[in-house]
N, C-alpha and C positions, 0 to 999 in steps of 0.2 A: 472742783476745777471746771473751767469753761472749756468745752471741746468744740471742734469745728462744727459739730452737729447742732449746737445751740445758738450759733451765730449765722447770719446770712453770708452768702458768698462774698459780697462786697465788704462786709465788716471783717470777715476772716482775712481777706487779702490786705485790708488796711493794717491789720495787726501784723501780718508778715512784713509789710513794708516798714512798719514802725520798728519791729525787731531788727531788721537789717540796718536801718539807720542808726539805732542805738549801738549795734555791734560795730559799725564802721566809725563811730565817733565816741570812743570811750574816754572817760576821765578818771584820774586817780583819786584816791581817798581825800576828802575835804576839798576837792577841786571840782565837784559835780555841778558847776554853774549852768552849763548848757543842758545837761541831762535833766536837772530838776526843773529848769524852765520849760523844757519840752513836756515833762509830765504834768506841770501845772496847766499848760495849754490844753492838753488832752482832758484834764479834769474839768476845765472850763467848758470844753465842748460837750462833755457828758452832762454838765449842769450841777457839779458838786462844789460845795464851799469847803475851804481849807485854810490852814495857817502855813505860811512859808515866808522866810526860812524859820526853822526851829531845830536847834542842835546842828550847827554846820549849815548844810543846804537841805536839811530834812523837810518833809512835808507831812502834815497830819490833818485829818478831817473826819467828820462824822456824818454818815449816811443814816438817817432815821426813818423808820417805817413802823410806827406803832409800838405797842408793848412787846417786850421780849428780851432775850439775853443780849449782852453786848459782846460782839465778836471782833477781835482784832485781826486784820489782814495786813501783813507786813511784807515789803520788798526791800531789797538792798539796791544800791545804785552804782557803786564804785567798781573800777576795773583794776587790773594788775599791771605792774611794770614789766611787761613781757612783749617781745616782738612777735607779731603774728606771722606764721608761715603755713597757714592752711591752704592758701591758694584760692579761697572763696572769692566770688565776684564782689562781695561786700566786705572783704577783709579790711581790718584796720591798718591804716598807714600812718597813724598818729605817733609822733615822737615828741617827748618833752624832756626838759632838764630836771633831773632828780639827784640831789646831793652832789651837784657839780658835774654830773655826767649825763649824757643824752641816753635816753632809754625809749624803747617802743612801749606802747600802751595797748592792752588787749582785754576784752571781756573773756578771759580764759576760765572763769568760774561760773558762768551762766547767769550773771546778774542782768544781762540784756533780756534773756528769756524770762527771768523772774518779773521784771518790770512789765513786760508784755502781757504775761498771765495776769498780773495784778490789775492792769488797766482793762483787760478783757473781762475779768471777773466783775469789776466795779461797773463797767458798762452794762453787763447783763443784769446785775442786781438792781441797778437804777431803773432799767426799763422793764423789769418783770417783778414789780413789787407785790403782785398778786400771788407770788409763789413763796413768800417768806415774811416773817415779822421780827422786829427787833431793831438793833442798831449795829452798824458796821463802823468800827474805828479803823480807818485805813491810814497806814503809815509807810512812808518811803524814807529809808534810813541812809544817811551818809556814812562813809568810812567803816563799813562792815569788815573789810579786809584787815584793817589795823586794830580792830577792837575798840575804836573810839566812839563810833556813831551812836550806839544805844545809850551809852553813858552821857553823851552830850545832850541828847534829846531829853533825858530824864532831868538833867541839871538845868535845862532850859524851860522846865515846867510843863512837860507833856501832860502830866496828870493833874495839873492845876487848870489846864484849859479843856481837858477832855476827861470823861469818866473812865475809871479803870475797867478793863474788860473782864468778862466772866470766863472767856476762853480765847486763846491765841492760836492762830494758824499761820504757819510759815511754810514755804515750799523751797525745794532745791532740786536742780537737775541731778540725774543719776545716770552714769554711763553703764550701770549694771542692769538697767531696766530697758526693755524694748521700746521703741518709739510708740507713742500714743498710750502707753501704759502708765498708770498712776499707782504708786505704792503708798500705803497708809500705815501709821503706827501711832500708838499713844505714848506719852512721855517724851523723853529725850530721843532725838533721832541722830543728831550729830554733836560733836564735841565743841566745847568752848576752846578758845585759843589765846595763849599769852606768848609774847615775843620777848626775846632776850638777846642783847648784844654783849659779847664778852671780849675783853681786850687782854691779851697775854703779853706782858712786857718781857722781852727776851734779849739775847745778845747775838747779833748776826755778824758773821765774819765771812771771809772768802771760802768758797766751797771746797778748796783744797786743804783747809785747816779746820775741819769740823770739831776737833778736840778743844778748840779755843772758844767755841760758841755754846750758847744755849739755843739750839736750832729751832727757829720759829715754826718751820714746817713739821718737824718731828713732834714738837710740843703740841701743835694743833691736832695732829693725827692722834696723839695719845688722849687728848681731851675728848675728841669725837668718840673714840672707842669707849672711854670711861663713862661718857654721858649715857650710853646705851644701857649700862647696868642699873641706872636709876629705875627704869621700868622693870627690868627683869629680876632685880634683887632687892629693891626698896619699896615697890608697890605691890599691893595684894593682887594675885592673879584674877581676883573677882572684880577689880576696879580697872577698867580699860584706860590706857594712857598711851600717848605716842610722843616721842621726842624726835624731831627732825632738825638736822643741821642744814640750813638752806644755802649758806654761802660761807666761804673761807678765803681769807686773803693773807698771804705771807710772803715777804720779800718784795723787791721792786725790779728785779731783772726782767727785761723784756725778752720773750721767746721769739727767736727769729722766724720769719715767714716759712723758711724751709723746714725748721723743726716743727712748727705748728701744723704744716700740711702733713707731716709724717704722723702726728698724733691724732689727726682727724680720721 
């Protein structure tokens, strides 16, 4: 990792400004047009060559410095459909339409920091070639949040244009570690993710006649409870797994503002 001590004060401040700009201007998965354009401009400034786009709005390039192993350095670029409420001076105010509804967009998973570290690392390696030997395959990936980006880059011929790495390094922010601390581990550090949408076809009736319905809300609640037993009763306790129900929609009756204020 590149720390503040390995960069000049001016370079460090530039990275902070870059981070804040990325944070304030997030883009959703497969929509990272401006984000990837900004990264390519920074790569041009550093003096690195690359291919773009590759796999969505992805970027890939090779920094060569003599004989040695090939190391892959990867960052993700996309943000999440969440409204930011941090109150930070550089907070995102971006809103976009997603599935017919307006939603806020926020770098709530740290990809803004990942991109900043990626660029800072490449800048340092490009300007300090006397400290290392080998090849750096640097990759910026679209659509990490939806699980599409890596697959798209492979399908778009990532390894037909670039050599396969001997070792891959990725990084992720951690709320469990103190600031300026770096945690290291071998092997898997975080889980893969798959997403599933489930549609339950039920019979909805007036709330005063529940005996005539197949209640959509009760049905959804039962499904949520039963899903939890997949991990606790169908997976080995030596194989970690997590199932999270992230959203549930049942019924169409609007809650009055008075009732909503009482629920908050």
